[in-house]
MDTraj code that builds the backbone (N, CA, C; nanometers):
import mdtraj as md
import numpy as np

residues = "MET CYS ARG ILE ILE PHE CYS THR PHE LEU LYS GLU LYS SER GLU GLY GLN ASP PHE GLN VAL TYR PRO GLY THR LEU GLY LYS LYS ILE TYR ASN GLU ILE SER LYS LYS ALA TRP GLU LYS TRP ILE VAL GLN GLN THR ILE LEU ILE ASN GLU ASN LYS LEU ASN MET PHE ASN LEU GLU ASP ARG LYS LYS ILE GLU LYS HIS MET THR LEU PHE LEU PHE LYS LYS".split()
xyz = np.array([
    [1.6496, -1.0174, -1.1689],
    [1.6405, -1.0950, -1.0457],
    [1.5415, -1.0273, -0.9516],
    [1.4474, -1.1030, -0.9016],
    [1.3473, -1.0446, -0.8128],
    [1.4001, -1.0388, -0.6692],
    [1.3473, -0.9433, -0.5982],
    [1.3851, -0.9189, -0.4602],
    [1.2850, -0.9925, -0.3699],
    [1.3349, -1.0787, -0.2823],
    [1.2478, -1.1534, -0.1913],
    [1.2532, -1.0859, -0.0537],
    [1.1347, -1.0579, 0.0003],
    [1.1245, -0.9960, 0.1323],
    [1.0279, -1.0781, 0.2172],
    [1.0279, -1.0511, 0.3473],
    [0.9234, -1.1069, 0.4325],
    [0.8115, -1.0039, 0.4354],
    [0.6985, -1.0386, 0.3780],
    [0.5847, -0.9467, 0.3691],
    [0.5088, -0.9485, 0.5018],
    [0.5012, -0.8320, 0.5672],
    [0.4312, -0.8245, 0.6953],
    [0.2794, -0.8347, 0.6783],
    [0.2291, -0.8103, 0.5591],
    [0.0860, -0.8231, 0.5325],
    [0.0476, -0.9693, 0.5155],
    [0.1232, -1.0405, 0.4317],
    [0.0924, -1.1807, 0.4027],
    [0.1529, -1.2765, 0.5046],
    [0.2477, -1.2272, 0.5847],
    [0.3183, -1.3084, 0.6855],
    [0.3943, -1.4246, 0.6213],
    [0.4575, -1.3949, 0.5064],
    [0.5370, -1.4964, 0.4362],
    [0.6386, -1.4277, 0.3454],
    [0.7373, -1.5040, 0.3025],
    [0.8342, -1.4511, 0.2075],
    [0.7672, -1.4425, 0.0707],
    [0.7916, -1.3307, 0.0037],
    [0.7273, -1.3071, -0.1252],
    [0.8111, -1.2078, -0.2048],
    [0.7781, -1.1922, -0.3326],
    [0.8510, -1.1001, -0.4192],
    [0.8225, -0.9558, -0.3792],
    [0.9295, -0.8780, -0.3581],
    [0.9169, -0.7385, -0.3182],
    [0.8924, -0.6463, -0.4363],
    [0.8648, -0.5218, -0.4041],
    [0.8429, -0.4193, -0.5056],
    [0.9697, -0.3972, -0.5876],
    [0.9550, -0.3592, -0.7139],
    [1.0687, -0.3272, -0.7994],
    [1.1244, -0.1882, -0.7694],
    [1.0393, -0.1013, -0.7177],
    [1.0786, 0.0358, -0.6862],
    [0.9854, 0.0864, -0.5759],
    [1.0200, 0.1990, -0.5180],
    [0.9387, 0.2572, -0.4113],
    [0.8102, 0.3123, -0.4724],
    [0.6968, 0.2555, -0.4362],
    [0.5694, 0.2899, -0.4993],
    [0.4979, 0.4075, -0.4325],
    [0.5490, 0.4518, -0.3182],
    [0.4872, 0.5620, -0.2441],
    [0.5991, 0.6486, -0.1895],
    [0.5820, 0.7795, -0.1857],
    [0.6917, 0.8667, -0.1418],
    [0.7132, 0.8669, 0.0095],
    [0.8285, 0.9155, 0.0499],
    [0.8575, 0.9412, 0.1903],
    [0.8909, 0.8188, 0.2734],
    [0.8847, 0.8393, 0.4036],
    [0.9173, 0.7345, 0.5003],
    [0.8216, 0.6162, 0.4885],
    [0.6934, 0.6460, 0.4717],
    [0.5944, 0.5385, 0.4549],
    [0.6251, 0.4578, 0.3295],
    [0.6675, 0.5248, 0.2246],
    [0.7047, 0.4566, 0.1008],
    [0.8219, 0.3621, 0.1201],
    [0.9199, 0.4037, 0.2000],
    [1.0345, 0.3167, 0.2285],
    [0.9905, 0.1941, 0.3063],
    [0.8989, 0.2147, 0.4020],
    [0.8479, 0.1021, 0.4807],
    [0.7713, 0.0045, 0.3909],
    [0.6908, 0.0573, 0.3008],
    [0.6163, -0.0268, 0.2068],
    [0.7139, -0.1039, 0.1181],
    [0.8153, -0.0357, 0.0670],
    [0.9151, -0.0995, -0.0200],
    [0.9848, -0.2151, 0.0519],
    [1.0144, -0.1979, 0.1783],
    [1.0892, -0.2989, 0.2536],
    [1.0027, -0.4094, 0.3125],
    [0.8731, -0.3838, 0.3349],
    [0.7905, -0.4792, 0.4090],
    [0.6670, -0.5316, 0.3358],
    [0.6312, -0.4718, 0.2224],
    [0.5075, -0.5104, 0.1535],
    [0.5396, -0.5675, 0.0159],
    [0.4892, -0.6859, -0.0106],
    [0.5171, -0.7547, -0.1374],
    [0.4306, -0.6994, -0.2501],
    [0.4669, -0.7393, -0.3721],
    [0.3866, -0.7006, -0.4892],
    [0.2427, -0.7502, -0.4753],
    [0.2281, -0.8731, -0.4295],
    [0.0948, -0.9332, -0.4167],
    [0.0087, -0.8547, -0.3163],
    [0.0682, -0.8177, -0.2034],
    [-0.0049, -0.7407, -0.1025],
    [-0.0390, -0.6018, -0.1548],
    [0.0536, -0.5410, -0.2294],
    [0.0282, -0.4079, -0.2858],
    [-0.0874, -0.4135, -0.3847],
    [-0.0958, -0.5202, -0.4637],
    [-0.2074, -0.5363, -0.5571],
    [-0.3395, -0.5443, -0.4814],
    [-0.3407, -0.6131, -0.3678],
    [-0.4626, -0.6215, -0.2855],
    [-0.5028, -0.4826, -0.2365],
    [-0.4019, -0.4013, -0.1977],
    [-0.4311, -0.2659, -0.1533],
    [-0.4890, -0.1823, -0.2675],
    [-0.4353, -0.1940, -0.3871],
    [-0.4846, -0.1151, -0.5010],
    [-0.6324, -0.1443, -0.5266],
    [-0.6720, -0.2702, -0.5149],
    [-0.8137, -0.3065, -0.5302],
    [-0.8960, -0.2389, -0.4208],
    [-0.8490, -0.2479, -0.2960],
    [-0.9199, -0.1872, -0.1834],
    [-0.9262, -0.0347, -0.1985],
    [-0.8164, 0.0244, -0.2430],
    [-0.8114, 0.1699, -0.2621],
    [-0.9149, 0.2146, -0.3654],
    [-0.9263, 0.1416, -0.4741],
    [-1.0232, 0.1742, -0.5784],
    [-1.1650, 0.1699, -0.5230],
    [-1.1933, 0.0693, -0.4428],
    [-1.3251, 0.0577, -0.3800],
    [-1.3524, 0.1777, -0.2900],
    [-1.2540, 0.2144, -0.2066],
    [-1.2712, 0.3281, -0.1153],
    [-1.2944, 0.4589, -0.1912],
    [-1.2159, 0.4804, -0.2952],
    [-1.2294, 0.6030, -0.3739],
    [-1.3681, 0.6108, -0.4380],
    [-1.4123, 0.5016, -0.4956],
    [-1.5423, 0.5013, -0.5637],
    [-1.6588, 0.5114, -0.4665],
    [-1.6559, 0.4339, -0.3583],
    [-1.7682, 0.4340, -0.2643],
    [-1.7820, 0.5669, -0.1910],
    [-1.6684, 0.6290, -0.1590],
    [-1.6714, 0.7544, -0.0835],
    [-1.6597, 0.8780, -0.1720],
    [-1.6562, 0.8554, -0.3040],
    [-1.6460, 0.9643, -0.4013],
    [-1.5309, 1.0585, -0.3671],
    [-1.4143, 0.9993, -0.3411],
    [-1.2964, 1.0779, -0.3046],
    [-1.2309, 1.1363, -0.4291],
    [-1.1730, 1.2538, -0.4133],
    [-1.1030, 1.3236, -0.5206],
    [-0.9546, 1.3262, -0.4843],
    [-0.8711, 1.2600, -0.5620],
    [-0.7293, 1.2500, -0.5281],
    [-0.6529, 1.3800, -0.5512],
    [-0.7190, 1.4825, -0.6053],
    [-0.6586, 1.6158, -0.6143],
    [-0.6806, 1.6944, -0.4855],
    [-0.7690, 1.6444, -0.3989],
    [-0.8008, 1.7085, -0.2718],
    [-0.7081, 1.6525, -0.1630],
    [-0.6369, 1.7408, -0.0921],
    [-0.5407, 1.6995, 0.0099],
    [-0.6068, 1.6182, 0.1215],
    [-0.7249, 1.6588, 0.1655],
    [-0.7938, 1.5869, 0.2731],
    [-0.8301, 1.4443, 0.2312],
    [-0.8733, 1.4279, 0.1075],
    [-0.9072, 1.2950, 0.0564],
    [-0.7824, 1.2073, 0.0464],
    [-0.6693, 1.2660, 0.0048],
    [-0.5445, 1.1897, -0.0024],
    [-0.4993, 1.1456, 0.1369],
    [-0.5208, 1.2318, 0.2360],
    [-0.4862, 1.1954, 0.3740],
    [-0.5731, 1.0783, 0.4223],
    [-0.7014, 1.0797, 0.3854],
    [-0.7917, 0.9699, 0.4218],
    [-0.7424, 0.8385, 0.3605],
    [-0.7050, 0.8443, 0.2329],
    [-0.6562, 0.7230, 0.1653],
    [-0.5277, 0.6745, 0.2311],
    [-0.4377, 0.7655, 0.2654],
    [-0.3121, 0.7251, 0.3298],
    [-0.3390, 0.6587, 0.4643],
    [-0.4341, 0.7125, 0.5398],
    [-0.4709, 0.6531, 0.6690],
    [-0.5260, 0.5111, 0.6485],
    [-0.6158, 0.4955, 0.5515],
    [-0.6718, 0.3633, 0.5216],
    [-0.5626, 0.2675, 0.4733],
    [-0.4695, 0.3180, 0.3935],
    [-0.3609, 0.2353, 0.3420],
    [-0.2742, 0.1831, 0.4565],
    [-0.2397, 0.2709, 0.5490],
    [-0.1579, 0.2304, 0.6634],
    [-0.2299, 0.1250, 0.7461],
    [-0.3568, 0.1469, 0.7726],
    [-0.4344, 0.0486, 0.8489],
    [-0.4449, -0.0840, 0.7746],
    [-0.4722, -0.0778, 0.6461],
    [-0.4887, -0.1989, 0.5652],
    [-0.3598, -0.2807, 0.5584],
    [-0.2491, -0.2147, 0.5301],
    [-0.1234, -0.2884, 0.5080],
    [-0.0530, -0.3308, 0.6358],
    [-0.0669, -0.2556, 0.7432],
    [0.0159, -0.2828, 0.8614],
    [-0.0616, -0.3205, 0.9873],
    [-0.1913, -0.3070, 0.9899],
    [-0.2673, -0.3328, 1.1129],
    [-0.3535, -0.4575, 1.1097],
    [-0.3488, -0.5350, 0.9997],
    [-0.4343, -0.6542, 0.9917],
    [-0.3804, -0.7645, 1.0784],
])
top = md.Topology()
chain = top.add_chain()
for i, resn in enumerate(residues, 1):
    res = top.add_residue(resn, chain, resSeq=i)
    for name in ("N", "CA", "C"):
        top.add_atom(name, md.element.get_by_symbol(name[0]), res)
traj = md.Trajectory(xyz[None], top)
């Protein structure tokens, strides 16, 4: 049975995540407020950011940049 949530990104009811896809408090917020469809849109955007900016996900500073972009993308549109 799928979990239906109100997605704050899409501004509509949609299928929620099956599990928490990101750790911590931000991960809980994503799990409760961001649908699968919106998360897929973020993954595409994240890939673009990583490739265009040549980010290294083993580097803490680069991961912080991605997290900042993720928060802006998912919650500030």
